[in-house]
C-alpha positions, 0 to 999 in steps of 0.5 A: 461506518459505512465506508469500510476498508475490507480485504479478503473479508477482513475489515481495517480501520485505516486505509494506510498500510505502513512498512517497518523498515528503514527506521533509525531505531525500533523505538522510532518505528513504534512511535511512527506506527502509532502516529500513523493510525495504521492497523496493518504493517508490512514485514520484510521476511528477509529481515526476520531471523527465521532460524532462531526466533529467540534472538531479539528482532524488530518484530518484538516491538510490534504489538500484534494485538494492534497491528495485522502483520503483512509479510512481504517477499522483498528482495526476491527475483524469481517466482520460486524464491518468492514462493519459498519466502512466502512459505517460510513466512507462513510457518514462522509468523503464522499468517497466510497473508503475503505482500508479493514482490517478484523483482525484475530489475535490480536498479529500478526494482520494477516488478517481473510481471510474468514471475508475479503471475506465476507466484500468485497462482501458486500461492493462491492454490496453497491458501495464501491471501495474496496482495501483489505489487505490480506495474500500473498496467490494467491487463496485468491487474486483470490477470492477477485478479483472475489468478486469485489476488485479494487486492492489487497494488500498482506502483505510483513511482519506483520504490523509495523514490518519493516521486509521487504519482507519475501516471495519473491516467493509468491510476484513473483507468485502474480505478474505473475498471478494477472493481472486484478487489481493493486497489492499493497504491504501493511505492513512490509516495514521498509526502502528504500531498502525494497520499492525498492526491492518490486517495482523491483518485478513489484508490482504496488504500496506500502502502508506504515505508520510505516516505515516513521512515526516511523523513527528517521527523518520521513521527510527524510525517506518519501523523501527516500521512494519517491525516492525508489519507483520511482527507483524500478519502473524504474528498473523494467521497464528497465529490469535487466541483467541476473544473472550469476555465473561467470564473463563476461568482460565488454570490449570484447577481440575479435578484439583487436590488440596484 
């Protein structure tokens, strides 16, 4: 009960945030969300028909009594476009929460950090709770926090790559020096061990989509990620033993009768 996950004053029961895209069917998405144990899901605003909400949408299959919606600005390549998309999301979905993406390169989908900072400052002034996706860079993290970000979300690897954590050093530095807001790993997680390793570093949460939706059995992978995030967090809190080059006997020899 004492180990709570809180963003902008809101408590969440799960440290796993799950995306809603790329599933083969809406029914499969629903089952994966349930198996994951998540209580916050991301929604790509560009996938929502904002002009005619009367038409069936994947949103009709998400129980907002169970899941907190986190709209994202995926597909935006300028600060202006991201700001406009966030405004539309607030009007259409009735939430001031936004996962902010400003993409700088079409092939790698790496973020444009300058545009991200510009959009963060603007949206915070407009009353948004901003969770920005950025490169694993401490200086950028500090600037985003100064701009009012409610959490910072460094990538582990390129979006959808499934490569897992590519720079453990940067994440360790971020974990040590980012204490004002939650640190959430976003992008690149491919399997349960990736999630556990990230959580064992002490990050506060993990956001993923493709690692679950793209798995051969999405529901089973969602359940695996549920366990992985919880296990990694518990291991971090427990405190691992010191790594040593040589063996240490588990049973002491001192005091043994010969």
